[in-house]
N, C-alpha and C positions, 0 to 999 in steps of 0.2 A: 504494500500500500504506500502511496506517496501523495503529497500535496500537489496542487496544480503548479506551484512554483518550483517543485522538485528539490527544494532546500531541506526538506524534512521527510523522512520515509521510515516506515516500520514494517517488520515481518511478524506475522502471528502464526501460531501452530493451529492445526486442525481442531484440537480439543477446545481451544479458546473460542474459535469461530462457531463451534457447535454447542457451546455452553448456552443454556436457556436464558442466561442473564445478558448475553451479548446481543446488541441491537444495531441494526442499520436503520437509522431514523431519517425520515424525510419531512416529518411534521411534529409539532408539539401542541398538544391540546387542540387537535384538528385544524391547526393553522400551519401552512407550509413554512419550513425553516427559512430564515433570512440569511443573507451572506454573513452577518455577524454571528450567527448561530450554526454555521456549517453547511448552509445550502449548497448544492441540492441534496446531499446525502452525508450524514454524519455517523461515525462509528462510536459506539459506547461499549467498552469492555470493562465492567466493574471489577472483575477479578484480577486486573492488571494494574501495575503502578502507573502513575501519571505520565511517565516517559513513554508509555505505549498508547496513550490516548491521542488519537488523531482527530482533529476538528473537521477538516475538509478533505474529502477523498478525491484524488486525481485519477487513480486507476486501481483496479484490483486484478491480481494475477494469482493463479493457483499453480502450485508446484509440489513435487515430492521432496524437494530439498529446501533447507533453510535459505531464505532470501536475505538480501542486504538489509541492514538495520542501522539507522543513524546513531543510536546510543551504544549499540554493541561495538561499533567501530571506534567508539570513544572509551571502551573499557567496562561498560555496564553489562550485566547479565542479559542474555538474549531472551530468556523466558520472563523475567521481571514480573512475577506474579505473587499474589498474597497466599 
């Protein structure tokens, strides 16, 4: 996953994406998200640390391998979960 400006990107494991608490949201209280709130699509992964929270999605890719991750490349744990 990466943001439209490609400056920030994260990779998530399949278990996280299939967790019932993980959401891909396009609206809040039946109102479409605004740009300030991550429009058109925002990812919410409550079981992950803040460094894995991505506000605005530029693309989604599926792979059998771990993808690049902004914070892992800077020494943080790839899984970063509670």
